[in-house]
C-alpha positions in Angstrom: -11.7 10.2 6.2 -10.6 8.5 9.4 -8.6 10.8 11.8 -6.2 8.9 14.1 -6.5 9.5 17.8 -4.9 8.2 21.0 -7.7 5.7 21.7 -6.9 3.5 18.7 -5.5 0.2 19.8 -3.8 -2.7 17.9 -4.6 -6.2 19.1 -4.6 -9.8 17.8 -8.0 -11.5 17.6 -7.4 -15.3 17.9 -11.1 -16.0 17.0 -10.7 -14.6 13.5 -6.9 -15.2 13.4 -6.1 -11.6 12.4 -4.5 -8.4 13.5 -7.1 -5.8 14.3 -7.2 -2.1 15.0 -9.9 -0.9 17.4 -10.9 2.6 16.1 -13.3 3.3 18.9 -17.1 3.9 18.5 -17.5 0.2 18.0 -15.5 0.3 14.7 -12.8 -2.3 14.2 -10.4 -2.6 11.2 -9.3 -6.1 10.3 -5.8 -6.1 8.8 -5.4 -8.3 5.7 -1.8 -9.4 6.4 -1.7 -13.2 6.9 -0.8 -14.2 10.5 2.3 -16.1 9.3 3.8 -12.8 8.1 3.5 -11.0 11.5 6.3 -10.4 13.9 5.9 -11.6 17.5 5.0 -8.1 18.9 1.9 -8.0 16.7 0.3 -10.5 19.1 0.4 -8.2 22.0 -2.0 -5.3 22.6 -0.4 -1.9 21.8 -1.5 1.6 21.2 -1.7 3.4 17.8 1.3 5.6 18.4 2.1 9.1 17.2 4.6 7.5 14.8 1.7 5.3 13.5 -0.4 8.4 12.9 2.5 10.2 11.1 3.1 7.1 8.9 -0.7 6.9 8.2 -0.7 10.5 7.1 2.4 9.9 4.9 0.7 7.0 3.1 -2.6 9.0 2.7 -0.7 11.8 1.0 1.1 9.4 -1.2 -2.0 7.7 -2.4 -4.1 10.9 -2.8 -3.7 10.9 -6.6 -4.9 7.3 -7.0 -8.4 6.8 -8.3 -9.6 5.0 -5.2 -12.7 5.6 -3.0 -12.1 7.2 0.4 -12.8 3.9 2.2 -10.3 2.1 -0.1 -7.7 4.8 0.6 -8.2 4.4 4.3 -8.0 0.6 4.0 -4.8 0.9 2.0 -3.2 3.4 4.4 -4.1 1.4 7.6 -2.9 -1.8 6.1 0.3 -0.1 5.1 0.8 1.2 8.7 0.3 -2.3 10.0 2.8 -3.7 7.4 5.4 -1.1 8.3 5.1 -1.9 12.0 4.3 -5.6 12.2 5.3 -7.4 8.9 8.2 -9.8 9.0 11.2 -9.0 6.7 10.9 -10.5 3.2 13.3 -11.5 0.4 12.9 -9.8 -2.9 10.8 -11.6 -5.6 11.7 -9.4 -8.5 11.5 -12.1 -11.1 7.8 -11.5 -11.6 8.4 -7.9 -12.9 10.1 -6.5 -16.0 13.2 -4.3 -15.6 12.8 -0.6 -15.9 15.2 2.0 -17.2 13.6 4.7 -15.0 16.3 4.8 -12.3 13.5 5.1 -9.7 14.6 5.9 -6.1 11.3 5.4 -4.2 10.7 6.9 -0.8 8.2 5.7 1.9 4.7 6.7 0.8 5.5 7.0 -2.9 3.4 5.3 -5.5 5.3 3.4 -8.3 4.3 1.2 -11.2 5.5 -2.3 -11.7 5.0 -4.2 -14.9 4.6 -8.0 -15.5 4.3 -9.8 -18.8 0.5 -9.7 -18.2 -0.1 -6.1 -17.0 0.8 -3.2 -14.8 0.0 -2.4 -11.2 0.4 0.6 -8.9 2.2 -0.1 -5.6 2.6 1.9 -2.4 6.2 1.9 -1.1 6.1 0.8 2.5 9.9 1.0 3.0 13.0 1.3 0.9 15.9 -0.8 2.2 18.5 0.4 -0.3 18.3 -1.5 -3.5 14.9 -3.1 -2.9 11.6 -1.9 -1.5 8.6 -3.5 0.3 5.6 -2.6 -1.9 1.9 -2.9 -1.3 -0.5 -3.4 -4.3 -2.7 -0.3 -4.6 -4.7 -1.5 -7.6 -8.2 -2.8 -6.5 -8.5 -5.1 -9.5 -5.4 -7.1 -8.6 -2.4 -8.0 -10.7 -1.5 -11.3 -12.5 2.1 -12.3 -11.8 2.0 -15.7 -13.6 -0.6 -18.1 -14.9 -0.9 -19.5 -11.4 -0.2 -16.5 -9.2 -2.1 -13.3 -8.7 -1.7 -10.5 -6.2 -4.7 -8.9 -4.4 -5.3 -5.4 -3.2 -3.1 -4.6 -0.2 -0.9 -7.6 -0.7 2.8 -7.1 -0.1 5.9 -8.0 -2.1 9.5 -7.0 -1.9 11.0 -5.9 -5.3 14.4 -4.6 -6.5 14.1 -0.9 -7.2 15.4 -1.4 -10.8 12.0 -2.8 -11.7 10.1 0.3 -10.7 8.8 3.3 -12.7 7.4 6.4 -11.2 3.6 6.5 -11.1 2.2 8.9 -13.7 -1.0 10.7 -13.1 -3.1 11.0 -16.2 -5.4 14.0 -16.2 -8.2 13.9 -18.8 -8.2 17.3 -20.5 -11.6 18.8 -21.1 -12.7 19.4 -24.7 -12.7 23.1 -25.4 -14.7 24.6 -28.2 -13.9 27.9 -29.8 -16.3 30.1 -31.7 -14.8 31.9 -34.6 -15.9 35.5 -34.6 -15.4 38.1 -37.2 
């Protein structure tokens, strides 16, 4: 797994029209957040701060229970850090999701489940602003919102908290055989 250090650097690459994170050793991470959703300071070179490293660790801990490969977890956590630092504010688009009676109060780094009429998706909470939260899709297979709209892995949406359910980890129980003696 990637370990943050003080040589990491955020910068905007105009050639590829994307926010990048230079990880050193000739490794560069391309952030999947569209340019139109970035705040102005995303276009200036800046260091990966101690706060960024702390936030990265918070997200990694939150997604630890997800069935994702280590590279996908790193991608999700780094994109989440970029979103928490550089994404423009959004209005909620809760109408895509069914209401929940779970009374979920998500915290930064939590994983929640949101349900549409066509399926379910797991989302990482980037920030909770009271009654709504900025969420990042943590399901690699994507999620259909409507017949004409689908979310992709690491895509962001703001949703009212009354639509969220806590993520439940399903652990497959091994089959145990007993021998009857006596």
